[in-house]
C-alpha positions in Angstrom: -7.5 -5.5 -59.8 -4.9 -3.9 -58.5 -2.8 -5.1 -55.7 -2.4 -3.7 -52.0 1.2 -3.2 -50.9 2.5 -3.3 -47.3 3.9 0.4 -48.9 0.6 0.9 -49.6 -1.0 0.0 -46.7 1.2 1.9 -44.1 -0.2 5.4 -46.2 -3.6 4.7 -45.9 -5.9 5.6 -43.5 -8.1 2.7 -41.6 -11.1 4.0 -43.4 -9.3 4.0 -46.4 -7.6 0.4 -46.7 -11.3 -0.7 -45.4 -13.1 0.8 -48.5 -10.6 -0.7 -50.8 -11.1 -4.0 -49.0 -15.0 -3.2 -49.6 -14.2 -3.5 -53.4 -12.2 -6.3 -53.9 -14.7 -8.4 -51.6 -17.7 -7.3 -54.1 -16.2 -8.7 -56.7 -15.1 -12.2 -55.5 -17.1 -15.6 -55.8 -18.1 -17.5 -52.4 -15.1 -20.1 -52.1 -13.6 -16.9 -51.3 -15.5 -15.3 -49.3 -15.3 -19.0 -47.1 -11.7 -18.6 -47.0 -11.4 -15.0 -46.0 -14.0 -15.2 -42.9 -12.0 -18.6 -41.8 -9.1 -17.0 -41.5 -11.0 -13.3 -39.7 -11.8 -16.5 -37.4 -8.6 -18.2 -37.0 -6.9 -14.4 -36.3 -9.3 -13.7 -33.8 -9.8 -17.1 -32.3 -13.8 -17.0 -33.0 -13.5 -19.8 -35.7 -13.4 -22.7 -32.3 -13.5 -26.2 -32.6 -16.0 -27.9 -34.4 -18.1 -31.3 -33.8 -16.6 -34.5 -36.1 -20.0 -34.5 -37.9 -19.5 -30.5 -39.1 -16.0 -31.3 -40.5 -17.4 -34.5 -42.0 -20.1 -32.7 -43.8 -17.6 -29.7 -44.8 -15.1 -32.5 -45.6 -17.9 -34.2 -48.6 -18.8 -30.5 -49.0 -15.2 -29.7 -50.3 -15.5 -33.4 -52.3 -18.4 -33.0 -54.2 -16.6 -29.3 -55.4 -13.6 -31.2 -56.6 -16.0 -33.8 -58.2 -17.5 -30.9 -60.1 -13.9 -29.2 -61.5 -14.6 -26.5 -58.8 -11.5 -26.9 -57.9 -7.7 -24.5 -59.1 -4.8 -26.1 -59.5 -1.3 -25.2 -58.8 -0.7 -22.6 -61.8 -3.9 -21.5 -61.0 -2.9 -20.0 -57.6 0.5 -19.2 -58.5 -0.7 -17.0 -62.1 -3.7 -15.4 -59.3 -1.0 -14.6 -56.6 0.9 -12.3 -58.9 -1.8 -10.5 -59.7 -2.8 -9.4 -55.8 
């Protein structure tokens, strides 16, 4: 995948930028999609507060993913980020 640079973003129209982002989104896994959604919600203020029950549920789900080995190491994240 080609990475978007600030220079490229500045020269792209909104429609072109959205189309390129859609191409990336079509190829990513659910974990990254959830991260993207959380970032959008945080940026737009639509995330809101969650209940303690929901918070604990999300923690339990995250711990279950870790127990299954579904996580990235620091080194893996650093390597992935160089490809953005």
